C-alpha positions as semicolon CSV with decimal commas, in nm:
position;residue;x (nm);y (nm);z (nm)
1;M;1,568;3,327;6,807
2;T;1,708;2,974;6,781
3;V;1,695;2,695;7,031
4;A;2,036;2,596;7,154
5;R;2,116;2,267;7,330
6;R;2,356;2,228;7,615
7;H;2,452;1,933;7,823
8;P;2,543;2,041;8,177
9;G;2,335;1,921;8,470
10;R;1,973;2,000;8,399
11;K;1,762;2,236;8,605
12;R;1,490;2,096;8,825
13;A;1,141;2,176;8,703
14;R;0,940;2,416;8,911
15;S;0,662;2,270;9,122
16;G;0,326;2,242;8,948
17;F;-0,012;2,287;9,106
18;T;-0,018;1,915;9,180
19;A;0,292;1,791;9,356
20;T;0,409;1,445;9,249
21;A;0,756;1,311;9,332
22;L;0,981;1,267;9,034
23;L;1,105;0,919;8,968
24;D;1,463;0,940;8,845
25;S;1,575;0,740;9,143
26;K;1,330;0,460;9,062
27;L;1,447;0,433;8,700
28;H;1,799;0,333;8,783
29;G;1,786;0,036;8,543
30;F;1,658;0,224;8,240
31;R;1,918;0,410;8,037
32;P;1,847;0,482;7,668
33;T;2,155;0,473;7,448
34;G;2,266;0,615;7,114
35;P;2,293;0,969;6,981
36;A;1,920;1,009;6,933
37;T;1,855;0,942;7,299
38;A;2,153;1,100;7,467
39;S;2,083;1,317;7,770
40;R;2,031;1,677;7,658
41;Q;1,890;2,004;7,771
42;H;1,692;2,241;7,550
43;S;1,741;2,609;7,619
44;F;1,712;2,958;7,476
45;D;2,022;3,156;7,388
46;D;2,010;3,324;7,729
47;G;2,019;2,983;7,905
48;S;1,648;2,963;7,992
49;S;1,527;2,603;7,988
50;C;1,250;2,514;7,743
51;V;1,022;2,233;7,628
52;I;0,986;2,163;7,257
53;I;0,661;2,022;7,114
54;T;0,665;1,913;6,748
55;S;0,338;1,861;6,558
56;L;0,343;1,537;6,361
57;G;0,006;1,618;6,204
58;H;-0,348;1,528;6,310
59;S;-0,332;1,462;6,687
60;S;0,028;1,334;6,699
61;F;0,304;1,515;6,887
62;L;0,667;1,468;6,984
63;V;0,761;1,634;7,314
64;E;1,122;1,692;7,424
65;T;1,199;1,803;7,777
66;D;1,534;1,819;7,957
67;G;1,479;1,473;8,099
68;A;1,254;1,278;7,861
69;T;1,120;1,237;7,508
70;L;0,749;1,164;7,473
71;A;0,517;1,076;7,185
72;F;0,142;1,142;7,202
73;D;-0,085;0,933;6,978
74;P;0,181;0,877;6,710
75;W;0,052;0,833;6,352
76;L;0,361;0,845;6,133
77;T;0,251;0,704;5,793
78;P;0,106;0,901;5,499
79;R;-0,206;0,685;5,493
80;L;-0,412;0,552;5,784
81;D;-0,577;0,276;5,581
82;R;-0,741;0,230;5,243
83;F;-1,001;0,500;5,308
84;W;-0,827;0,773;5,510
85;R;-0,506;0,964;5,451
86;R;-0,327;1,262;5,604
87;N;-0,469;1,597;5,503
88;L;-0,114;1,722;5,440
89;V;0,172;1,485;5,356
90;S;0,524;1,607;5,409
91;E;0,792;1,513;5,156
92;R;0,989;1,378;5,454
93;P;0,804;1,093;5,630
94;A;0,762;1,139;6,003
95;S;1,011;0,949;6,219
96;L;1,080;0,948;6,590
97;P;1,392;0,935;6,807
98;H;1,415;0,696;7,099
99;I;1,093;0,742;7,300
100;D;1,097;0,732;7,679
101;V;0,720;0,767;7,728
102;L;0,443;0,688;7,483
103;V;0,101;0,836;7,565
104;I;-0,221;0,700;7,414
105;S;-0,552;0,884;7,443
106;H;-0,790;0,613;7,322
107;H;-0,825;0,307;7,102
108;H;-0,931;0,454;6,764
109;C;-0,695;0,358;6,485
110;D;-0,591;0,720;6,412
111;H;-0,466;0,750;6,772
112;L;-0,362;0,390;6,847
113;H;-0,206;0,335;6,505
114;V;-0,059;-0,014;6,498
115;D;0,179;0,038;6,205
116;S;0,326;0,348;6,367
117;L;0,356;0,180;6,709
118;A;0,544;-0,105;6,547
119;A;0,817;0,143;6,447
120;I;0,876;0,268;6,805
121;N;1,131;0,124;7,050
122;R;0,965;-0,142;7,262
123;D;1,130;-0,040;7,589
124;A;0,919;0,279;7,601
125;I;0,686;0,324;7,897
126;V;0,329;0,340;7,763
127;I;0,061;0,539;7,944
128;H;-0,291;0,447;7,836
129;P;-0,652;0,462;7,963
130;D;-0,761;0,193;8,205
131;A;-1,086;0,018;8,112
132;E;-1,310;0,060;8,413
133;K;-1,607;-0,106;8,244
134;L;-1,660;-0,420;8,041
135;P;-1,591;-0,368;7,670
136;V;-1,870;-0,269;7,437
137;H;-1,821;-0,413;7,089
138;S;-2,074;-0,198;6,908
139;G;-2,234;0,142;6,940
140;A;-2,053;0,468;7,005
141;G;-1,683;0,488;6,943
142;M;-1,649;0,235;6,661
143;G;-1,628;-0,051;6,906
144;Y;-1,368;-0,123;7,168
145;K;-1,025;-0,279;7,152
146;A;-0,819;-0,399;7,443
147;I;-0,537;-0,147;7,442
148;P;-0,303;-0,345;7,679
149;W;-0,341;-0,657;7,466
150;I;-0,251;-0,470;7,148
151;L;0,053;-0,315;7,313
152;R;0,178;-0,643;7,451
153;E;0,115;-0,815;7,118
154;L;0,342;-0,557;6,959
155;G;0,613;-0,620;7,219
156;F;0,558;-0,332;7,464
157;E;0,584;-0,448;7,827
158;R;0,615;-0,133;8,040
159;L;0,249;-0,043;8,055
160;V;0,091;0,212;8,292
161;A;-0,291;0,207;8,291
162;V;-0,440;0,527;8,433
163;K;-0,786;0,612;8,553
164;P;-0,965;0,949;8,534
165;L;-0,797;1,217;8,744
166;Q;-0,488;1,011;8,806
167;E;-0,151;1,175;8,793
168;V;0,171;1,015;8,666
169;G;0,515;1,143;8,759
170;F;0,818;1,064;8,544
171;R;1,161;1,226;8,577
172;D;1,110;1,599;8,532
173;L;0,745;1,594;8,428
174;T;0,390;1,518;8,541
175;I;0,099;1,394;8,330
176;T;-0,263;1,416;8,447
177;A;-0,532;1,207;8,279
178;L;-0,865;1,386;8,243
179;P;-1,178;1,204;8,124
180;S;-1,374;1,246;7,803
181;K;-1,753;1,223;7,795
182;V;-1,777;0,910;7,578
183;M;-1,877;0,544;7,627
184;F;-1,522;0,409;7,609
185;P;-1,191;0,482;7,787
186;E;-1,057;0,813;7,653
187;F;-0,853;1,099;7,800
188;L;-0,714;1,436;7,730
189;Y;-0,380;1,490;7,904
190;L;-0,228;1,780;8,095
191;L;0,152;1,778;8,073
192;E;0,358;1,980;8,323
193;A;0,732;2,011;8,265
194;Q;0,996;2,273;8,356
195;G;0,740;2,522;8,480
196;T;0,524;2,495;8,165
197;R;0,188;2,335;8,097
198;A;0,042;2,193;7,775
199;I;-0,290;2,026;7,702
200;F;-0,320;1,745;7,448
201;G;-0,691;1,721;7,375
202;G;-0,701;1,425;7,137
203;D;-1,063;1,372;7,035
204;A;-1,195;1,430;7,387
205;I;-1,545;1,564;7,452
206;L;-1,563;1,777;7,766
207;H;-1,654;1,576;8,077
208;P;-1,803;1,745;8,388
209;K;-1,512;1,612;8,595
210;T;-1,261;1,764;8,356
211;E;-1,446;2,094;8,357
212;A;-1,453;2,094;8,739
213;F;-1,083;2,014;8,754
214;F;-0,991;2,327;8,552
215;R;-1,248;2,556;8,710
216;D;-1,136;2,464;9,063
217;R;-0,762;2,480;9,002
218;R;-0,736;2,739;8,723
219;P;-0,384;2,638;8,613
220;S;-0,197;2,868;8,378
221;I;-0,178;2,692;8,042
222;D;0,092;2,775;7,789
223;V;-0,049;2,588;7,489
224;A;-0,368;2,389;7,436
225;F;-0,411;2,153;7,141
226;I;-0,791;2,134;7,117
227;P;-0,995;1,912;6,881
228;S;-1,176;2,133;6,632
229;H;-1,469;1,891;6,641
230;S;-1,544;1,549;6,780
231;T;-1,878;1,477;6,611
232;S;-1,978;1,455;6,248
233;P;-2,308;1,360;6,074
234;A;-2,324;0,985;6,011
235;A;-2,599;0,978;5,747
236;P;-2,386;1,086;5,445
237;L;-2,108;0,840;5,509
238;L;-2,305;0,542;5,641
239;E;-2,632;0,574;5,449
240;R;-2,539;0,796;5,157
241;K;-2,816;1,041;5,235
242;Q;-2,826;1,404;5,349
243;A;-2,820;1,475;5,723
244;A;-3,137;1,617;5,873
245;D;-2,967;1,929;6,011
246;Y;-2,607;2,008;5,919
247;G;-2,632;2,335;6,106
248;L;-2,695;2,153;6,434
249;F;-2,367;1,966;6,405
250;E;-2,176;2,284;6,327
251;R;-2,328;2,468;6,625
252;R;-2,242;2,184;6,858
253;C;-1,884;2,173;6,741
254;R;-1,836;2,550;6,761
255;D;-1,992;2,562;7,108
256;A;-1,771;2,273;7,228
257;F;-1,456;2,440;7,094
258;D;-1,550;2,777;7,248
259;T;-1,613;2,608;7,585
260;Y;-1,271;2,441;7,573
261;T;-1,103;2,768;7,473
262;D;-1,261;2,962;7,759
263;L;-1,198;2,686;8,013
264;F;-0,829;2,647;7,937
265;G;-0,751;3,013;7,877
266;A;-0,424;2,913;7,711
267;E;-0,164;3,164;7,601
268;L;-0,171;2,987;7,262
269;T;-0,455;2,772;7,130
270;V;-0,390;2,529;6,843
271;P;-0,688;2,369;6,662
272;S;-0,591;2,006;6,652
273;S;-0,706;1,658;6,551
274;F;-0,896;1,582;6,231
275;G;-0,584;1,621;6,021
276;W;-0,709;1,360;5,776
277;R;-0,934;1,341;5,472
278;V;-1,118;1,070;5,283
279;D;-0,923;0,947;4,981
280;G;-0,991;0,589;4,877
281;I;-0,672;0,420;4,771
282;D;-0,848;0,231;4,490
283;A;-1,087;0,505;4,367
284;A;-0,995;0,839;4,516
285;D;-1,220;1,046;4,288
286;R;-1,525;0,847;4,392
287;F;-1,487;0,941;4,757
288;A;-1,399;1,312;4,724
289;W;-1,761;1,413;4,796
290;V;-1,736;1,272;5,150
291;N;-1,492;1,548;5,249
292;R;-1,769;1,807;5,198
293;K;-2,012;1,622;5,422
294;I;-1,841;1,502;5,742
295;F;-1,645;1,806;5,872
296;P;-1,893;2,044;6,035
297;F;-1,615;2,258;6,188
298;T;-1,263;2,238;6,047
299;P;-0,938;2,345;6,214
300;L;-0,925;2,640;5,973
301;Q;-1,270;2,755;6,088
302;A;-1,163;2,711;6,451
303;H;-0,846;2,916;6,381
304;E;-1,048;3,193;6,220
305;A;-1,295;3,194;6,510
306;L;-1,009;3,229;6,760
307;Q;-0,862;3,523;6,566
308;E;-1,202;3,695;6,558
309;R;-1,222;3,660;6,937
310;G;-0,873;3,801;6,985
311;N;-0,721;3,472;7,101
312;R;-0,369;3,385;6,996
313;S;-0,389;3,086;6,760
314;H;-0,185;2,888;6,510
315;L;-0,300;2,656;6,228
316;P;-0,025;2,391;6,235
317;G;0,149;2,224;5,943
318;P;0,343;1,897;5,982
319;G;0,671;1,954;6,165
320;D;0,581;2,290;6,318
321;R;0,747;2,334;6,660
322;F;0,620;2,506;6,973
323;V;0,883;2,617;7,220
324;L;0,766;2,659;7,578
325;S;0,955;2,825;7,862
326;A;0,825;2,939;8,201
327;G;0,723;3,305;8,197
328;R;0,760;3,346;7,819
329;P;0,504;3,346;7,535
330;V;0,503;3,023;7,333
331;E;0,733;3,059;7,033
332;I;0,611;2,905;6,706
333;Q;0,874;2,770;6,468
334;P;0,711;2,671;6,132
335;A;0,874;2,370;5,970
336;G;0,844;2,518;5,626
337;H;0,722;2,195;5,462
338;H;0,407;2,381;5,354
339;R;0,335;2,749;5,318
340;P;0,070;2,888;5,557
341;D;-0,171;2,940;5,263
342;E;-0,124;2,575;5,160
343;V;-0,214;2,463;5,512
344;A;-0,523;2,689;5,509
345;E;-0,630;2,574;5,163
346;S;-0,603;2,209;5,261
347;Y;-0,864;2,265;5,529
348;A;-1,079;2,504;5,323
349;D;-1,118;2,213;5,081
350;L;-1,294;2,023;5,363
351;E;-1,548;2,280;5,467
352;L;-1,900;2,146;5,498
353;D;-2,127;2,204;5,197
354;P;-2,485;2,102;5,278
355;D;-2,585;2,139;4,911
356;A;-2,317;1,910;4,769
357;A;-2,470;1,609;4,597
358;I;-2,425;1,258;4,733
359;P;-2,364;1,000;4,457
360;Q;-2,539;0,667;4,447
361;F;-2,368;0,365;4,599
362;R;-2,226;0,146;4,322
363;P;-2,064;-0,178;4,448
364;G;-1,801;-0,303;4,206
365;S;-1,667;0,042;4,125
366;Y;-1,443;0,089;4,434
367;G;-1,163;-0,149;4,350
368;E;-1,326;-0,464;4,498
369;A;-1,186;-0,795;4,378
370;A;-1,405;-1,032;4,181
371;F;-1,598;-1,265;4,409
372;E;-1,553;-1,639;4,376
373;G;-1,789;-1,867;4,564
374;D;-2,150;-1,898;4,667
375;P;-2,293;-1,576;4,817
376;D;-2,548;-1,784;5,010
377;D;-2,260;-1,917;5,220
378;L;-2,176;-1,562;5,326
379;V;-2,536;-1,505;5,435
380;R;-2,528;-1,824;5,641
381;A;-2,209;-1,704;5,805
382;V;-2,375;-1,373;5,891
383;L;-2,668;-1,547;6,063
384;A;-2,436;-1,785;6,251
385;R;-2,213;-1,501;6,382
386;L;-2,514;-1,305;6,508
387;V;-2,630;-1,577;6,747
388;G;-2,589;-1,461;7,107
389;T;-2,529;-1,096;7,024
390;Y;-2,742;-0,805;7,148
391;Y;-2,876;-0,771;6,794
392;W;-2,987;-1,135;6,788
393;S;-3,146;-1,105;7,136
394;R;-3,346;-0,798;7,029
395;H;-3,477;-0,982;6,728
396;C;-3,571;-1,283;6,941
397;A;-3,784;-1,053;7,155
398;S;-3,921;-0,832;6,873
399;P;-3,852;-0,949;6,514
400;R;-3,844;-0,690;6,238
401;P;-3,757;-0,699;5,866
402;V;-3,386;-0,703;5,781
403;T;-3,238;-0,705;5,432
404;L;-2,882;-0,793;5,334
405;R;-2,818;-0,687;4,976
406;L;-2,518;-0,830;4,789
407;S;-2,419;-0,669;4,459
408;D;-2,103;-0,697;4,250
409;G;-2,181;-0,461;3,957
410;N;-2,141;-0,758;3,725
411;G;-2,477;-0,936;3,734
412;L;-2,514;-1,030;4,101
413;D;-2,778;-0,813;4,271
414;V;-2,971;-1,006;4,534
415;D;-3,176;-0,909;4,839
416;Y;-3,166;-1,158;5,125
417;A;-3,457;-1,126;5,369
418;L;-3,312;-1,243;5,702
419;D;-3,495;-1,420;5,983
420;I;-3,244;-1,328;6,253
421;A;-3,398;-1,532;6,538
422;G;-3,480;-1,832;6,317
423;G;-3,142;-1,837;6,141
424;S;-3,294;-1,862;5,792
425;F;-3,325;-1,643;5,482
426;S;-3,499;-1,609;5,151
427;A;-3,347;-1,457;4,836
428;R;-3,500;-1,246;4,562
429;P;-3,368;-1,017;4,288
430;A;-3,295;-0,669;4,421
431;K;-3,536;-0,398;4,316
432;G;-3,538;-0,035;4,418
433;P;-3,418;0,074;4,763
434;P;-3,357;-0,202;5,020
435;A;-3,648;-0,256;5,259
436;G;-3,651;-0,214;5,639
437;G;-3,322;-0,230;5,819
438;Y;-3,063;-0,297;5,551
439;S;-2,694;-0,345;5,481
440;W;-2,562;-0,333;5,122
441;L;-2,217;-0,429;5,004
442;H;-2,010;-0,624;4,753
443;P;-1,973;-0,996;4,840
444;S;-1,592;-0,965;4,823
445;T;-1,607;-0,690;5,085
446;L;-1,814;-0,916;5,311
447;K;-1,569;-1,203;5,262
448;G;-1,275;-0,972;5,330
449;L;-1,435;-0,872;5,657
450;F;-1,496;-1,235;5,758
451;D;-1,136;-1,324;5,668
452;A;-1,010;-1,022;5,868
453;E;-0,822;-0,906;5,561
454;I;-0,983;-0,567;5,613
455;L;-1,115;-0,427;5,941
456;F;-1,465;-0,288;5,968
457;P;-1,361;0,069;6,050
458;N;-1,124;0,053;5,751
459;A;-1,407;-0,047;5,515
460;F;-1,591;0,286;5,510
461;G;-1,716;0,368;5,163
462;L;-1,743;-0,002;5,070
463;W;-2,088;-0,049;5,224
464;V;-2,402;0,143;5,316
465;S;-2,638;0,061;5,601
466;N;-2,909;0,201;5,825
467;D;-2,877;-0,094;6,063
468;N;-2,630;-0,236;6,318
469;L;-2,605;-0,581;6,159
470;L;-2,249;-0,540;6,024
471;T;-2,142;-0,344;6,332
472;E;-2,260;-0,619;6,565
473;I;-2,057;-0,881;6,387
474;F;-1,738;-0,710;6,280
475;H;-1,668;-0,502;6,586
476;H;-1,607;-0,826;6,770
477;P;-1,243;-0,837;6,889
478;S;-1,180;-1,174;6,725
479;F;-1,147;-1,006;6,383
480;F;-0,901;-0,751;6,515
481;V;-0,699;-1,022;6,690
482;T;-0,670;-1,219;6,366
483;H;-0,586;-0,912;6,161
484;L;-0,319;-0,786;6,401
485;R;-0,150;-1,122;6,436
486;R;-0,141;-1,161;6,062
487;R;0,024;-0,819;6,013
488;H;0,240;-0,787;6,320
489;A;0,403;-1,075;6,501
490;A;0,498;-0,992;6,860
491;V;0,840;-0,829;6,875
492;P;1,054;-0,865;7,191
493;P;1,154;-0,542;7,370
494;S;1,445;-0,371;7,195
495;M;1,638;-0,338;7,522
496;S;1,664;-0,565;7,820
497;R;1,610;-0,422;8,161
498;D;1,660;-0,542;8,512
499;E;1,450;-0,297;8,711
500;P;1,139;-0,423;8,893
501;D;0,781;-0,312;8,831
502;S;0,835;-0,038;9,088
503;A;1,047;0,138;8,828
504;L;0,738;0,241;8,640
505;P;0,601;0,590;8,696
506;A;0,407;0,651;9,015
507;K;0,033;0,716;9,002
508;R;-0,185;0,914;9,236
509;E;-0,560;0,952;9,226
510;M;-0,707;1,299;9,257
511;S;-1,052;1,431;9,326
512;A;-1,233;1,669;9,100
């Protein structure tokens, strides 16, 4: 079967289980132009209308309906940053047509990828989570970034912030935002279009309100893209030591995936997200061990578990397409960039190995530049930036030993004992393991973080720590603001528009 395209007047989508008025009449001023954005209708050979979902790898998807083109969490580049890259890289780089609606699940850089967003037309409507609480700059979720600020800084203006259980109607489709059980704004999304339903799970962890939503309404789901895991042991990556119980992480991830699978009951389930691996751009071989320590439940293992249970499943490769039509099984159209065994092998290479050795941390061997300057000045800057933080306040109330070790692999190897509340330090030659709460890194890495040349989440592998000292400083938005403005000057919208704010999609709150 092939998917044919035809251009007569499109069919109206069937009503979903939540009725929201479509907004074609309100979008009178918005008309995409050019061959990539021309009005089109996707259909089977017999004329049945269909929705096409293309996997762009990881948790990124292109969705084409009769009336709109959407992108979910687009990450289009081969490499995310200096430490992470795509698990599978296609010979043909991912690119997108004109996008009508851009949908963002949360702020993490593999879902809100700035370089990829910069390549998308700026007149796209952007649906994103609304921040209902004040931002938290440290702790769970690798910090918090102001999503609307980032989008506006890149030149996007048509922003639609949604709260949990809100529904957005646009042309021939409806999107429902369902909450994730995390400490920052994050959603999974239910898309309804042309009598079909698809779930885009992102990294979401099941929230009681989301569970109640599906148990109460029991919608029929055509395809569910479910994260194969959303938690991984931190000790190997952050402290370079073995986790206390790798089996616990695997059980949690398997249980979470099984719960999602049973809850959605989709005709087709696709293990999604975590389509990346660690591969340091400056010293790839020295980070390969990490891939055997941080994936307690891979997409391949999730795929195999689904097959054992008798569920229909597919392990996607980049470019694979999923064709949805009301009343029909989902058709899978492999892109052919990679053979199925290549896709499977790429994930088998990431399977957790509790017995794999963890090498010692060796600053100076990961491509760091030579440091020029006085390392004491960096320590003074650390103490100055901590003043007024939660970390500083805790030490004012209850001081405890903290060590900052700076090593360059070329003679500099110093332990700085920090008096956080007093703002002072003492230095001594480093000997043995660092004492108390510690952070250990190359001075050039620390300077690069202060200069916002590299972002803290992008510096994994260049430091080890059992303490929140670095987190407390470098999760502060000021570093991200500086970094983004240095890399991406604001770009005006690619198309002018005359329609008022009322032209944006309508929202409606729902109860669980």
